[in-house]
C-alpha positions as CSV (number, residue, x, y, z in Angstrom):
1,X,-129.9,139.7,-78.1
2,X,-128.6,142.1,-75.4
3,X,-125.3,143.8,-76.1
4,X,-123.4,146.0,-73.7
5,X,-123.7,149.7,-74.7
6,X,-120.2,151.0,-74.4
7,X,-119.8,154.6,-73.2
8,X,-123.4,154.7,-71.8
9,X,-122.4,155.1,-68.2
10,X,-119.6,157.4,-69.1
11,X,-122.0,159.5,-71.2
12,X,-124.4,160.0,-68.3
13,X,-121.5,160.9,-66.0
14,X,-120.1,163.5,-68.4
15,X,-122.3,164.1,-71.5
16,X,-120.1,166.8,-73.0
17,X,-117.0,164.5,-72.9
18,X,-118.7,161.3,-74.2
19,X,-121.5,162.3,-76.5
20,X,-119.4,162.0,-79.7
21,X,-118.0,158.6,-78.7
22,X,-121.5,157.3,-77.9
23,X,-122.9,158.5,-81.2
24,X,-120.1,156.9,-83.2
25,X,-120.7,153.7,-81.2
26,X,-124.5,153.8,-82.0
27,X,-123.9,154.6,-85.7
28,X,-121.5,151.6,-86.0
29,X,-123.8,149.4,-84.0
30,X,-126.8,150.2,-86.2
31,X,-124.8,149.7,-89.4
32,X,-123.7,146.3,-88.2
33,X,-127.3,145.5,-87.4
34,X,-128.4,146.4,-90.9
35,X,-125.7,144.1,-92.3
36,X,-126.7,141.3,-90.0
37,X,-130.4,141.7,-90.9
38,X,-129.7,141.7,-94.7
39,X,-127.4,138.6,-94.4
40,X,-129.9,136.7,-92.3
41,X,-132.6,136.9,-95.0
42,X,-135.2,137.0,-92.2
43,X,-137.9,139.5,-91.4
44,X,-137.1,141.9,-88.6
45,X,-138.6,144.9,-86.9
46,X,-135.9,147.3,-85.9
47,X,-136.9,149.7,-83.1
48,X,-134.2,152.3,-83.9
49,X,-132.8,153.1,-87.3
50,X,-129.4,154.6,-88.3
51,X,-131.3,157.7,-89.3
52,X,-132.5,158.5,-85.8
53,X,-128.9,158.6,-84.4
54,X,-127.6,160.7,-87.3
55,X,-130.5,163.1,-87.8
56,X,-132.1,163.3,-84.4
57,X,-129.9,162.4,-81.5
58,X,-126.6,163.8,-82.6
59,X,-128.0,167.1,-83.8
60,X,-129.9,167.5,-80.5
61,X,-126.8,166.8,-78.5
62,X,-125.0,169.4,-80.6
63,X,-127.8,172.0,-80.2
64,X,-127.9,171.5,-76.5
65,X,-124.2,172.2,-76.3
66,X,-123.3,168.7,-75.3
67,X,-121.3,167.9,-78.5
68,X,-118.6,170.2,-79.7
69,X,-118.8,171.6,-83.2
70,X,-115.5,169.9,-84.1
71,X,-116.9,166.5,-83.1
72,X,-120.4,167.1,-84.7
73,X,-118.8,168.1,-88.0
74,X,-117.0,164.7,-88.1
75,X,-120.1,162.6,-88.0
76,X,-121.0,161.1,-91.4
77,X,-124.2,163.2,-91.9
78,X,-125.0,166.3,-93.9
79,X,-127.8,168.6,-92.6
80,X,-127.5,171.2,-95.4
């Protein structure tokens, strides 16, 4: 099923402004996917996991200076 990815056009137009919003959207979307998959009791292959957003994409945006420290520190991840 195709879902509109909110913030994607905004993100590509102004990455520094929209990187946090997009990451929160993706984290929420992945979490909902996990719940839907578990409730369906069917077998699924998921091409992206919640871990990729939290431990790869968000830290990379932060490291590239595209996500403010304040925003990055609010994401529900711990890299320590």
